[in-house]
Residue, then its C-alpha position, 0 to 999 in steps of 0.5 A: m212397163t214389167f213382164a208377168f213370168e208364164a212359165q211351163p207347169e212341167s220341166v223341158l230337160t231332167p237329169g239323166d245318166a252318170w255325167e249328169s245324175h244330180d243337176v241339170l242346169n245353166p241353159s244357153v240357148v242358140s239358134r241355128p242357122r236357119p235351114p232352107a225349108p220353112g218351119p220355126r227356128p232350130l235351137a242349140l241349148l248347151y247346159s250344165g251336167f252335175d254327177g255330184r263331183t264335176w260340173r261339165t257341158g251338155l248339148a241339147a237341140s229344140d226345133d220348137g224350143y218347147s221340147l228337148a233332146e239331149t244330143g252331146r254328152d260334154p261336147l267341149p275338150r278336157s283341158a287340164t291347165w286351169e280348169g280344175s274341178y269345173i269343165a267347161a260349164n256354166g256358160s253363155a253361147l252366141l253365134h257370131e259371123n256363122q260362129y258359136w261362141y261359148w263363155y264359160q265358168a272354171g277353174p279351182r272353186e273358190r277363185p273362178r275364171i272365164g273361159l272361152a271356146r269356139a267352134a263351126n258346128t256345135h260338136s268341134w270346139r277349139k277353146e282359148p289356152k287360157p281364161v278370158l277374163e281374169p278375178g279382179p285385184y287385191g281389195s277389189w270388188d271380184e277379186y275372189g272370182v268371176a263366173d256367171p257369164y252372160v255375153v250379148r253383141i251391142e255393135p261394134y262390141f261383147y258385152l260380157f255380164y258376169l258376177g264378181q266376188d270379193r273377199a267378204r263374199r259378197q257376189r254382185l254384178g258387173v259387165a266388161r266390154s271386148i272388140d274381139g270376145v278375147r281381150w275384155e275391159k272392165l268397166r268403171a260403172n262396176p260393180v253395176l247391180e248391188l246386194g238387196d237392203d236386209g229381207a229382201f229376196d236378194e239380200n245374201g247374193l246375187g248372180e246368173p244374169a241374163v240381158w236382152n234389149s225390148h220395148g225400148f230398154y236394156w232388161m236384166l233377168y237375175t238369180g238372188r238368194d236369200t239368207t235360207e238359200n232360196r233362190r228366185l229371178g229379179l228384173a233390173r231396167s236400163t237405158d244404156g246397157v251399163h247402168w241399172r235400176k231394180i224394178r219391184t218385180v220377183f218371179s218364184g217357181g211355181q211348181p214342186w220341182d222349182s218349189k225353192v229355186i229358180c235360177d241360170p235365166t237365158v233369154d231369147a227375144a226374137g221374133g217379139v216373143i220373150r222365151v226364157w230356159f231357166g233352171g229350177g229345184d226343189v232343194a234350198s241350195p246356193d249352187e248345186n245338189l238341189h234336184g236340177k232340171i230346166g224349164m221354160a217360160i214366156l215374159r210378157p208385157v202386163s203393164a206400165i211401171r208404177p212410181e214407186d216401182k220405178g228403181v230400187r238401188 
């Protein structure tokens, strides 16, 4: 089985005032507690805004997922210690034990790290004083940075999927495991997803994984960069969440606003409907200044996987 990517033609969130004037990207959706009255599940969306110099985190809310209203500007507290020019951006949100958890990328751009903030609501955040995931040792596949966290809960563990960069600037995907969400063990299977072959849509770098469980498998949407810095979404499948195989499915932007880039997926598969929020842009760029906006799509099962599509390493 594979999926069709049915995107809304219009974006659901666009750049706004000074702190997010250049790009809004990196959405992460989390369900809020259901209100007593019947109706759709309210959603909170944390996202990254760029002003041309610095990335920050913003907050939006939605009752249906199709329309978003900004509710908070830069809600995470500042930290002057290790965060550098990334001020808690490009993160992954999760509601666990009635508390919001948000793993985020920060630190010097040349060697980013992953931090954690928690809150009883979406406005009063408390950060861990140090990064919770550091780059690897000398010569490792993630020696020059860890970024793009995406966290899922598979009892009794948290699993953190992330981008790792080595000294050759190759960007690949790995996974770490934790009991408490703070102390992480990088798995020996890393990296779990490699660069594509020459000419592939992901030959120049992988990033921004989003993982969910449905139809008897774990699935991953991830961003692939080609040599011209166009970005598209690839799909991979796993039986255990650790060992992954690529599927020959690539999703591209279909509108002028996301014609060069679609990236940064976040997935909500509750209720049997697989909804995806993603970043998009009309300028080919590996990171920023792409007139970034946030869109929304539905992933629908379409067919059985053909023999030639069973997996590509």
